[in-house]
N, C-alpha and C positions, 0 to 999 in steps of 0.2 A: 613322482609318477613311477619310478622304477620299483619302489616298495610296493605300490598298489599292484603292479603287474606280477611281481614275484609272489605276492600272497595269493593272487588269483590263480596262478598256475599251481601253487602249493596245495590249494584246497580242492582242486579238481578230482584227485583220487577219492576223496571222501564221498563225492556225489556219485561216482561210479560204483562205490561200495553200496550206497543206498539203492541204486538201480539193480545191482545184483541181488540184493535182498528182496526186492519186489519180484524179480524173476523167480527166485526160490519159493516165495510165498504163492505166487500166481500159478506157476507151471509145475513145481515140484512138491506142492502142498507141504512145504516146510512149516513146522509149528513154532510160531513166535513165542507162545506161552512156555514151551519147554526150554527154549534158549533163554528166555527171561529169567527162569529159575536158576539156570546155570550161571548167568551173569550176576544175579543178586547174591547168591549164596556161595559161589566159588571164585569167580574171576574178579569181581570188584573187591572183596576183602583181600585177595592176594595182591592186587595192585596197591591198595592202601597200605598194607603192611610193608611191602618193599619200598614204597615211596617214603614212609616215615623212617625206615631203617637207613635210608641213604641221605636223609636230611641232616644238616648240622644244627642240632637242637640246642637253643639257648632260650632263656625266658622270653626274649623279644620275638624270637622265631615261633615259639609255641603259642604266643598270643595272636599271631597272624591268622591261623585258621579260626580262632575264636571270634576275631573281628569280622571275618567273612561270614561265618555262621550267623553272627548277629545281624548283618545286613540281609542275608537270605531270609531269616525269620521275620524281620521287620517288614520287608517288602511283601513277603507272602501273606502275612496276616492282614496287612492293609488291603491287598487286592482280594483276599478271601471275603472280607467284609463287603467290598464293592460287588463281587461276584454273586454273593447271596441275594443282593438286591436286584440285579439285572438279569440273572440267569435262572431260568425256571425249568430247565431240562435235565437237571441232575449233574451238570458238568462243573458246577462251582467248586466241588471238592478237589478237582485237578488243577485249578488255577494256582494254588500255592506252589506246586511243583513246577508249573510252567513258567512262573515269573521269578520264583525265589532262587532257583539254581540256574545252571547253564551247561552247555556242552563243553565243559572246561577240559575234559580229557581227550575225547576223540577228535575234537575240533581245535581246542585251545593249545594243546601241547605242540603240534606242528608249527603253529603260529609263534608260540613262545620261543621255540628253537630258532626260528628264522630271525626274530627280533632281538632276543636277548643272548643267544648262544648257550653253550652247555652250562656255564656258571650261573647265568641269570635264570635259566629254566628251573633250577632247584628251588629258588624262592617262589617261582610261580606254582610249582607242584605243591609246596607247603600251603600256599593260599588256596589252591584248588581243593585241598583236603577239607576245608571248611564247607564247600558246597556238597562234597560227597557225604560228609557227616550229616548235613541237613537233609539230604535226600533219604538217608537211611534212618532218620529219627523223626524230626518234626514233620518233614514233607510226607513221609510214608504214613505217619499217624493222621495228618489232616486229610490225605487222600482216602484213607480207609474209613474215615468218619462218614463218608458219603454212603457207605453200605453196612458198616459194622458199628457196634457199640464202643464206647470209650474203653471199656475193659478188654474187649476183643482186640482193639487196635493196639493198646499197650502191650498185650501179650504177643502180638505179631512183631512189634518193634523189638521187644526183648529178645526174640529169637533171631533177629538179623545179626549176622556175624561181623558186619563192617565196623561197628563201634568197638567190638572186642579186638579186632585186628589192629585198629588204631592204637588202643591202649597198650596192647602187647608190644607193638612196634616202639612206642614211646619208652616203655620200661626197659626193653632190651637195648635200645639205642643209648639211653642214659647210663646203662650198665656196661657200656662199651662192648656189647656182644654184636657181632656182625653175622650176616647171612653167609654160611659156608660157601666157598667158591663152587663146589659141586652142584649146588642148588641154584646158582645165579642164572644159568641158561633157562631153567624152568620158569623163573619169575619174568625173565625177558620175553619168553614165549607167551606167557599169560598176559603181559602188557600189550603184546601185539594182538592177541585174541580179543582183548578189551576194546580195542579200536575197531576191529573188523566186525565182530558180532554186534557191538553197540550200534553201529551205523546200519548194518544189515537189518536189524529188527525194526528199524523205522520203515524201511522199504517193505518188509513182510507184512506190516500192519495196514498197508495201503492196498485195498482190494481193487479199487478203481479210482480214477482221477477226476471223475465228474463231481463227486461230493467232497473234494479235498478241503475246501474252505470250511464246510460244516456250518456250525453256528457262528454267524458273523460277529455277534457280540462277544463270544468267547475268544475268537481269534483276535479281535480288536483290543480287548482288555489284556490278553496275553502279550501281544506285541508292544502295547504301551508300557506295561510293567517291565518287560524284559529289555526293550531297546531305548526307553526314555528314562523311567524312574531309577532303575538300577545304575546305569552309567552316571546319572546326575548325583546319586548318593555317593558313588565312588569318587567323583570329582570334588564334591564337597568335603569328603574326608581328606583328599589330597591337599586341598586348599587350607583346611583347618589345621591339620597336623603340621604342614610345612610353615605356617605363619605363627601358630600359637604353641604347640606342644613339642614338636621336634623329636618324636619317638623314633621315626623311621626316615630313611633316605629315599631318593627318587626311584631307586630300583624297586622298592616295595610298592610305592604308589603306582608305578607302571604295571607291576604284576597284578595288583588288585583291579586296576582299570581294565586290563585285558580280560580278567575273570568276568567283569561286568558286561562286556560287549559280546560275549559268546552267544550263539543262538540257544533256543530252548533245548534242554538236555534230552538226549536219546533215552536216558534212564527214566524220564517221564513216561515214555511209552512202555518201558520195561515194567514199571510199578503199576501203571494203569492196566496193563495186560494181566498181571498176576492178581490184581484186586478186582478185575472185571469192571473197572470204573471208566466207562467211555473211552476205550482204547483207540477206536477209530478217530474220534475227535482229537485225542492227544496226538496220534500219529500224523494226522493231516496238518494240524497246526505246527507240530515240530518240523515236519518236512518243509512247510512254507517258510518257517523262520530260518531254516538251514539254507534254503535258496536265497532268501533275502540277505542273509549274512555274507553271501558271496560278494556282494557289492558293499554292504554296510561296513564290514570289518576293515577292508582296505581303506575306505574313506576315513573312518574314525582313527585308524592307526596313523594315516597321513596327517590328520589334524592335530592329534594329541601326543603321539608317541614317536613320530619320525624325527 
């Protein structure tokens, strides 16, 4: 019970940040689209780069984001196929982002720090990179296919800097090159901006709360994929590897499971805003999932991670 209450208190500032974003969008006419561009092209690549540079890279560690990326892709493609059958309002293309990834950064890192401490959170961040790479490659491509041709979507993905930031970080890390101490405060500040701006853009995209639910089928499918299918896949991996393969230890299983139970990613709203692909639906469902996670994550942590 103490873990549940601690997590509940820890997550409250995130909801205040969402509320501040709503105030900025409603009364200050702040542009979520402009902030989305800053997030996608400047802040997110910087966070990925610094995270990779700080990670202890081994073949086993490098495989962790690949495994998470595979889970993201599998879950997203499954639900995209379902979405194309049951959604007729053009929102199916956002389903892969909604179910495939999660709010692993803004939401997950504070929880990981509370549960795992400084040492364990490094493993979590490496796993988290798999979701970020998915967002900036397969997820972005599938979301764009709702409005653009395959060639246009591929051209847009190639221009995204997050993948190059990841690769550069890997090369420099393996070459024993560190970030100069004079630049470390810059990356620390960008990581803080990543959390604040990411949650505020969710609030900016909500113009009113009357239509927050939006398309009930979209919201139901997104919730089922994010809060049921993804965690079940993570638990199956935990069971299979611990009983048969033995590649990883419990710390990795716990990190991947925490990735699986985070709410819908705020970057879903960022990408939907940039692509003009049903951003209000994305924002409404993302906010509802964030509210739901306030109770869901403490319960799941108490059952499987406490």
